[in-house]
C-alpha distance (Angstrom), angle and dihedral (degrees) to the residues before:
residue distance angle dihedral
M1 . . .
K2 3.78 . .
A3 3.82 90.7 .
V4 3.80 90.0 53.4
M5 3.79 91.6 51.0
F6 3.82 89.8 48.9
L7 3.82 91.4 51.5
L8 3.81 90.7 48.7
L9 3.81 90.3 51.1
L10 3.81 90.4 49.8
L11 3.82 90.8 50.8
L12 3.80 90.2 50.3
L13 3.81 91.2 50.4
L14 3.84 90.2 50.0
L15 3.80 90.9 50.1
M16 3.79 91.6 49.0
M17 3.81 91.1 49.7
M18 3.83 91.3 49.6
M19 3.81 91.6 49.1
M20 3.81 91.0 49.6
A21 3.82 91.2 49.0
M22 3.84 90.8 50.4
M23 3.81 91.1 49.5
M24 3.80 91.3 48.9
M25 3.81 92.3 49.3
M26 3.80 91.3 49.0
M27 3.81 91.1 49.0
I28 3.82 91.2 49.0
R29 3.82 90.6 49.1
M30 3.83 90.3 52.0
I31 3.83 90.9 47.9
S32 3.80 92.5 47.4
K33 3.81 90.1 49.8
T34 3.81 91.6 50.9
T35 3.82 92.3 48.1
K36 3.82 92.9 52.6
R37 3.84 96.6 -107.9
Q38 3.78 101.2 -56.9
M39 3.81 109.9 -176.5
W40 3.84 96.8 -131.2
I41 3.81 86.7 100.4
V42 3.79 108.0 73.4
F43 3.81 125.6 163.2
């Protein structure tokens, strides 16, 4: 049972990381749009 709980926690962490990454990318897109597409943001 402990292994299952550990796997669930890992999945939750991965989901949180993905959500954070999506938020960051959306924020950066908004910022790049407001700054008239300056190329200091490069992925």
